[in-house]
BAMI-256842 format. One record per residue (C-alpha): residue in one letter; x negated, y negated, z negated. Coordinates in steps of 0.05 Angstrom, whole numbers. Layout:
# BAMI-256842
('A'; (X; Y; Z)) ...
//
This chain:
# BAMI-256842
('M'; (85; -108; 289)) ('G'; (51; -130; 353)) ('T'; (-14; -122; 391)) ('L'; (-80; -158; 382)) ('T'; (-113; -214; 421)) ('S'; (-186; -206; 440)) ('E'; (-205; -252; 382)) ('E'; (-164; -211; 333)) ('R'; (-195; -146; 360)) ('Y'; (-263; -172; 342)) ('F'; (-240; -191; 273)) ('F'; (-209; -122; 261)) ('R'; (-270; -85; 286)) ('S'; (-314; -126; 239)) ('D'; (-265; -120; 182)) ('V'; (-258; -44; 188)) ('N'; (-334; -36; 186)) ('A'; (-340; -83; 126)) ('R'; (-285; -48; 87)) ('Q'; (-313; 21; 100)) ('S'; (-383; 0; 78)) ('Q'; (-358; -35; 15)) ('R'; (-307; 17; -5)) ('R'; (-313; 39; -77)) ('Q'; (-310; 115; -81)) ('R'; (-280; 140; -146)) ('V'; (-314; 207; -160)) ('P'; (-271; 255; -201)) ('G'; (-302; 268; -269)) ('G'; (-290; 343; -270)) ('H'; (-223; 377; -269)) ('V'; (-167; 400; -315)) ('T'; (-124; 462; -310)) ('E'; (-49; 454; -317)) ('P'; (-14; 509; -355)) ('A'; (40; 548; -319)) ('R'; (110; 523; -335)) ('E'; (182; 533; -316)) ('V'; (214; 475; -277)) ('P'; (289; 466; -285)) ('V'; (330; 465; -221)) ('H'; (363; 396; -217)) ('T'; (409; 414; -159)) ('E'; (416; 453; -94)) ('C'; (436; 428; -26)) ('D'; (438; 442; 48)) ('V'; (391; 385; 67)) ('L'; (341; 349; 22)) ('V'; (315; 283; 49)) ('L'; (252; 258; 16)) ('G'; (245; 182; 20)) ('G'; (299; 130; 27)) ('G'; (266; 85; 79)) ('P'; (298; 70; 146)) ('S'; (287; 141; 173)) ('G'; (309; 172; 107)) ('V'; (374; 134; 103)) ('A'; (390; 150; 175)) ('A'; (374; 224; 164)) ('A'; (416; 229; 101)) ('V'; (477; 194; 131)) ('A'; (472; 234; 196)) ('A'; (465; 300; 159)) ('A'; (523; 286; 112)) ('R'; (569; 262; 168)) ('N'; (555; 327; 203)) ('G'; (581; 367; 144)) ('A'; (518; 381; 103)) ('R'; (511; 376; 28)) ('V'; (455; 324; 24)) ('V'; (408; 300; -30)) ('L'; (368; 236; -17)) ('L'; (308; 224; -63)) ('E'; (279; 154; -68)) ('R'; (226; 127; -115)) ('Y'; (249; 54; -117)) ('N'; (315; 23; -142)) ('H'; (337; 8; -71)) ('L'; (341; 39; -2)) ('G'; (308; 16; 62)) ('G'; (234; 21; 50)) ('L'; (195; -29; 92)) ('S'; (259; -54; 125)) ('T'; (282; -82; 58)) ('G'; (233; -75; 1)) ('G'; (174; -85; 48)) ('L'; (204; -150; 76)) ('V'; (193; -127; 147)) ('I'; (256; -164; 165)) ('W'; (238; -173; 238)) ('I'; (269; -113; 271)) ('D'; (229; -98; 334)) ('R'; (260; -86; 403)) ('M'; (322; -43; 409)) ('S'; (334; -62; 481)) ('D'; (291; -43; 541)) ('W'; (260; -92; 590)) ('Q'; (324; -95; 631)) ('G'; (366; -112; 570)) ('Q'; (397; -43; 561)) ('H'; (412; -26; 489)) ('V'; (372; 39; 484)) ('I'; (366; 48; 408)) ('Q'; (438; 52; 384)) ('G'; (475; 102; 341)) ('L'; (465; 87; 268)) ('A'; (417; 30; 286)) ('A'; (475; -7; 319)) ('E'; (520; 8; 260)) ('F'; (470; -19; 210)) ('M'; (467; -84; 249)) ('A'; (542; -90; 258)) ('R'; (558; -77; 184)) ('M'; (511; -132; 160)) ('G'; (552; -185; 195)) ('A'; (533; -247; 235)) ('E'; (508; -287; 175)) ('A'; (455; -235; 158)) ('V'; (428; -224; 229)) ('A'; (393; -277; 271)) ('G'; (375; -263; 343)) ('P'; (394; -271; 416)) ('P'; (467; -259; 436)) ('R'; (482; -195; 475)) ('D'; (488; -231; 542)) ('E'; (417; -257; 537)) ('W'; (383; -190; 527)) ('G'; (338; -177; 588)) ('S'; (340; -250; 610)) ('Q'; (278; -276; 644)) ('D'; (301; -348; 645)) ('P'; (239; -388; 625)) ('D'; (276; -434; 577)) ('A'; (311; -376; 542)) ('A'; (246; -336; 538)) ('A'; (209; -397; 510)) ('Y'; (263; -410; 458)) ('W'; (268; -338; 434)) ('G'; (193; -326; 440)) ('L'; (184; -375; 383)) ('R'; (234; -332; 344)) ('T'; (200; -264; 356)) ('A'; (255; -242; 404)) ('A'; (223; -251; 473)) ('F'; (160; -218; 499)) ('H'; (126; -219; 566)) ('G'; (177; -271; 587)) ('V'; (237; -225; 572)) ('V'; (290; -237; 518)) ('T'; (301; -175; 476)) ('H'; (346; -149; 421)) ('S'; (296; -162; 364)) ('P'; (334; -195; 307)) ('T'; (312; -217; 238)) ('I'; (356; -196; 181)) ('D'; (374; -209; 108)) ('P'; (339; -153; 69)) ('E'; (387; -156; 10)) ('M'; (447; -149; 56)) ('L'; (414; -89; 90)) ('K'; (401; -57; 22)) ('G'; (475; -62; 8)) ('V'; (495; -34; 76)) ('Y'; (448; 25; 67)) ('H'; (475; 41; -2)) ('Q'; (547; 34; 20)) ('M'; (538; 80; 80)) ('V'; (501; 132; 38)) ('R'; (557; 132; -14)) ('E'; (612; 134; 39)) ('A'; (579; 194; 72)) ('G'; (579; 233; 6)) ('V'; (504; 236; -2)) ('D'; (478; 255; -71)) ('L'; (430; 197; -83)) ('I'; (374; 202; -134)) ('L'; (334; 138; -146)) ('H'; (272; 127; -189)) ('A'; (244; 195; -170)) ('W'; (190; 219; -123)) ('M'; (167; 284; -91)) ('A'; (110; 318; -128)) ('A'; (103; 386; -93)) ('P'; (137; 430; -42)) ('I'; (173; 494; -60)) ('Q'; (149; 547; -11)) ('E'; (161; 620; 3)) ('M'; (124; 659; 57)) ('G'; (109; 599; 101)) ('R'; (177; 566; 93)) ('V'; (193; 505; 51)) ('K'; (254; 518; 7)) ('G'; (258; 452; -29)) ('A'; (214; 406; -71)) ('I'; (194; 390; -142)) ('F'; (202; 317; -162)) ('E'; (178; 273; -219)) ('S'; (218; 222; -257)) ('K'; (228; 197; -329)) ('Q'; (261; 265; -341)) ('G'; (196; 300; -323)) ('R'; (189; 352; -268)) ('R'; (251; 381; -236)) ('A'; (266; 422; -174)) ('I'; (314; 414; -116)) ('L'; (329; 475; -73)) ('A'; (348; 464; -1)) ('N'; (359; 502; 64)) ('V'; (323; 447; 103)) ('V'; (278; 391; 80)) ('V'; (270; 326; 120)) ('D'; (204; 291; 105)) ('T'; (215; 216; 110)) ('T'; (161; 197; 60)) ('G'; (125; 153; 111)) ('E'; (59; 188; 104)) ('G'; (81; 260; 112)) ('D'; (70; 275; 38)) ('L'; (114; 337; 38)) ('Y'; (90; 370; 101)) ('A'; (17; 355; 84)) ('A'; (24; 385; 15)) ('A'; (58; 446; 46)) ('G'; (-1; 458; 92)) ('A'; (24; 431; 159)) ('A'; (-30; 406; 205)) ('F'; (-33; 331; 217)) ('D'; (-75; 277; 250)) ('S'; (-104; 218; 213)) ('D'; (-148; 184; 265)) ('I'; (-135; 110; 280)) ('D'; (-147; 61; 336)) ('A'; (-191; 8; 302)) ('H'; (-173; -42; 357)) ('D'; (-99; -41; 340)) ('I'; (-60; -63; 280)) ('H'; (-23; 4; 274)) ('H'; (-68; 25; 216)) ('C'; (-70; -41; 177)) ('I'; (-40; -51; 108)) ('N'; (-13; -113; 73)) ('T'; (42; -137; 28)) ('S'; (89; -188; 60)) ('W'; (122; -248; 28)) ('L'; (176; -301; 38)) ('F'; (169; -377; 29)) ('A'; (233; -416; 16)) ('G'; (245; -491; 16)) ('V'; (218; -498; 86)) ('D'; (244; -532; 149)) ('M'; (232; -480; 202)) ('Q'; (259; -523; 257)) ('R'; (206; -576; 243)) ('W'; (153; -522; 244)) ('L'; (178; -494; 310)) ('D'; (181; -563; 341)) ('F'; (109; -575; 319)) ('R'; (86; -507; 346)) ('A'; (121; -515; 414)) ('G'; (116; -591; 423)) ('E'; (45; -604; 399)) ('P'; (3; -545; 425)) ('E'; (-64; -579; 415)) ('A'; (-47; -599; 343)) ('F'; (-20; -529; 330)) ('S'; (-85; -497; 357)) ('A'; (-125; -544; 312)) ('F'; (-82; -525; 253)) ('M'; (-93; -451; 264)) ('A'; (-168; -461; 273)) ('R'; (-171; -501; 209)) ('G'; (-133; -447; 173)) ('R'; (-180; -392; 197)) ('E'; (-239; -434; 176)) ('A'; (-211; -447; 107)) ('L'; (-180; -380; 91)) ('G'; (-214; -331; 138)) ('S'; (-155; -285; 149)) ('F'; (-99; -332; 168)) ('E'; (-27; -318; 187)) ('K'; (28; -359; 220)) ('P'; (101; -351; 197)) ('I'; (159; -323; 235)) ('V'; (231; -343; 229)) ('S'; (278; -306; 182)) ('W'; (354; -301; 180)) ('R'; (357; -370; 148)) ('P'; (327; -437; 173)) ('D'; (298; -452; 104)) ('V'; (261; -386; 94)) ('A'; (195; -367; 128)) ('T'; (169; -296; 134)) ('F'; (96; -277; 131)) ('L'; (81; -206; 155)) ('G'; (7; -212; 143)) ('P'; (-51; -224; 138)) ('R'; (-62; -151; 155)) ('K'; (-118; -115; 121)) ('A'; (-161; -67; 161)) ('G'; (-206; -12; 136)) ('Y'; (-163; 12; 79)) ('S'; (-127; 78; 71)) ('A'; (-53; 85; 57)) ('L'; (-70; 150; 21)) ('D'; (-118; 121; -30)) ('V'; (-88; 89; -92)) ('D'; (-150; 48; -109)) ('E'; (-152; 19; -39)) ('M'; (-77; 3; -39)) ('T'; (-86; -31; -106)) ('Q'; (-140; -74; -75)) ('V'; (-95; -92; -17)) ('E'; (-41; -115; -66)) ('W'; (-92; -160; -100)) ('E'; (-118; -189; -35)) ('S'; (-47; -199; -8)) ('R'; (-28; -237; -70)) ('Q'; (-89; -280; -64)) ('S'; (-73; -293; 9)) ('M'; (-2; -313; -9)) ('S'; (-26; -366; -59)) ('E'; (-78; -392; -10)) ('H'; (-28; -396; 47)) ('L'; (22; -433; 3)) ('A'; (-28; -486; -16)) ('F'; (-53; -494; 56)) ('Y'; (16; -497; 88)) ('R'; (42; -547; 37)) ('A'; (-17; -592; 51)) ('H'; (-21; -586; 127)) ('A'; (40; -554; 160)) ('P'; (100; -595; 182)) ('G'; (163; -569; 148)) ('F'; (125; -535; 91)) ('E'; (114; -594; 45)) ('K'; (164; -568; -7)) ('A'; (154; -493; 4)) ('W'; (155; -446; -54)) ('V'; (146; -371; -63)) ('M'; (213; -337; -57)) ('L'; (189; -265; -60)) ('M'; (128; -222; -52)) ('A'; (150; -154; -26)) ('P'; (159; -101; -80)) ('Q'; (134; -49; -29)) ('I'; (66; -49; 4)) ('G'; (67; -48; 80)) ('T'; (31; 15; 101)) ('R'; (33; 27; 175)) ('H'; (-5; 93; 181)) ('G'; (-27; 150; 138)) ('R'; (-15; 216; 173)) ('R'; (16; 239; 239)) ('L'; (47; 308; 245)) ('I'; (18; 359; 293)) ('G'; (84; 383; 321)) ('V'; (112; 428; 374)) ('K'; (106; 368; 420)) ('R'; (74; 299; 416)) ('V'; (89; 231; 446)) ('L'; (27; 214; 486)) ('R'; (-1; 152; 520)) ('S'; (-18; 195; 581)) ('A'; (57; 205; 593)) ('W'; (77; 132; 592)) ('D'; (65; 117; 665)) ('A'; (105; 175; 692)) ('G'; (164; 161; 646)) ('A'; (188; 233; 648)) ('V'; (251; 249; 609)) ('E'; (237; 306; 560)) ('P'; (287; 364; 564)) ('D'; (294; 360; 488)) ('E'; (301; 284; 486)) ('I'; (333; 260; 422)) ('G'; (323; 185; 433)) ('I'; (297; 131; 479)) ('S'; (245; 81; 456)) ('P'; (230; 16; 492)) ('S'; (161; 17; 521)) ('P'; (106; -31; 497)) ('S'; (110; -74; 560)) ('P'; (148; -81; 625)) ('R'; (91; -43; 659)) ('F'; (119; 22; 632)) ('P'; (186; 58; 635)) ('S'; (223; 72; 570)) ('I'; (193; 128; 528)) ('S'; (228; 194; 518)) ('V'; (224; 219; 446)) ('P'; (228; 295; 443)) ('Y'; (257; 337; 388)) ('G'; (191; 376; 386)) ('A'; (156; 315; 358)) ('L'; (197; 324; 294)) ('V'; (182; 398; 286)) ('P'; (117; 422; 253)) ('A'; (75; 467; 297)) ('S'; (75; 523; 246)) ('L'; (109; 504; 180)) ('D'; (182; 525; 175)) ('G'; (242; 495; 138)) ('V'; (218; 423; 150)) ('L'; (232; 366; 198)) ('A'; (193; 301; 201)) ('A'; (223; 233; 217)) ('G'; (196; 162; 214)) ('K'; (127; 136; 226)) ('H'; (91; 202; 214)) ('I'; (121; 242; 272)) ('A'; (77; 276; 324)) ('C'; (43; 225; 370)) ('D'; (-24; 196; 389)) ('T'; (-51; 130; 361)) ('N'; (-27; 89; 421)) ('S'; (45; 115; 416)) ('H'; (44; 107; 341)) ('G'; (39; 32; 352)) ('F'; (113; 29; 369)) ('L'; (140; 95; 341)) ('R'; (125; 69; 271)) ('E'; (173; 10; 280)) ('I'; (240; 8; 243)) ('P'; (287; 21; 302)) ('Q'; (247; 82; 322)) ('C'; (250; 106; 249)) ('W'; (325; 99; 252)) ('L'; (325; 138; 318)) ('T'; (282; 196; 293)) ('G'; (317; 197; 225)) ('Q'; (386; 204; 256)) ('A'; (361; 260; 301)) ('A'; (326; 297; 244)) ('G'; (387; 291; 198)) ('T'; (434; 317; 252)) ('A'; (387; 374; 269)) ('A'; (378; 392; 195)) ('A'; (453; 396; 185)) ('L'; (460; 438; 248)) ('A'; (404; 485; 225)) ('A'; (435; 493; 156)) ('D'; (504; 506; 184)) ('S'; (479; 556; 235)) ('G'; (432; 591; 187)) ('V'; (372; 582; 233)) ('L'; (304; 549; 225)) ('P'; (298; 477; 249)) ('R'; (253; 500; 307)) ('D'; (308; 547; 331)) ('V'; (363; 495; 333)) ('D'; (406; 495; 396)) ('V'; (377; 432; 429)) ('A'; (436; 424; 477)) ('R'; (484; 425; 417)) ('L'; (440; 375; 380)) ('Q'; (440; 328; 440)) ('S'; (516; 334; 446)) ('L'; (524; 315; 372)) ('L'; (477; 256; 380)) ('R'; (514; 230; 442)) ('A'; (579; 235; 402)) ('Q'; (546; 190; 350)) ('G'; (531; 137; 401)) ('V'; (459; 155; 416)) ('P'; (441; 143; 490)) ('L'; (407; 204; 520)) ('R'; (388; 222; 591)) ('E'; (386; 286; 631)) ('A'; (316; 310; 645)) ('S'; (327; 308; 720)) ('V'; (346; 234; 720)) ('P'; (289; 191; 748)) ('V'; (263; 135; 704)) ('T'; (250; 65; 731)) ('A'; (206; 12; 700)) 
//
């Protein structure tokens, strides 16, 4: 959700060090031995998708539309993960710096099916515009960067939940809510399904292919696949927080203040940092009377530690209350603000990254080479770089069989993770993983042995833009 200024980099470096030094380590008080038991088989399928976030929904719909019997397992009562329950309702760039719509397929269908009232952003004919007035207008609305207008809408999370659920049902996916993966089912180095927990206890799902869309690679890590967990402490890609919405606001008054009174706005932000320490400014939502806060972002915590995530929830709730009081007292347009919703899902950006057959690397950005196994195109972080080719190999574990990864835990370095974790890229990799899983199940082959040309043909037929490896890439 953006890059850091020099001032923010200093804060995050200091915050990471402080958190790590203050972290409370819970030392296990011995161990217990679980008795052996038989686990009932809940169901069998061709493709099991673990996690109903943006990548999981895309994977499940794509796999089912390609003829697979699909089970989608989700721990909450809704679909969408951070794109809905996490209130990350700003959908980052789906167009490149020339205005070409490079992330399409299911991503475009999700947007279209929500309808105009649930999506706020630049019209299609303004994508790629470098007109200073247009860039200034949309820059205040998180849809223009580096002076270029982009396809970066904000959306109604409840409407998107409904679209997800409708598309999953229409595709014939067997949806299981209120349940979460507990352990992989393995046989001779191959994952054959997963055990899950729910109010019914432990049950098993057997599958030909498992797609790990848990967000932190929970399945592939438990099954023994290698992964990276290093972070770039200077970037927000590792930070955690719980977002919230304020209603009863006049966002136009706020935007007029921010754009029309720059000195007063700078003084307001300085006063907020002095009063609250970690201080966040709002972004627009799909409605003019609702403000979105995607921070303050907490550094130095682990998305894999329940004690630390509990602390983040507490600190985020404190921040919400402090921000509400400060904005009511000092921010134009916020005098009658009230808490509409604190996200039911914590916003974890990074936990693990797969070590795959291939990785998306910062060292490849400048050349802009098109991978021969390209399964999607990601906009680059700035106009300095060509669009980024996402290879199928980044979804395939280096050694573990029977599994594909999709979403923010695919194979990449820390720099590339900064954008590959975003929601449109999760849709992109989810659609590719679901299609590949269905193809593998239908062909009776391992995911690593899927016919890549056939996979690319299927993706193109689904509206996914792909390039030939010999085509040169321009910035």
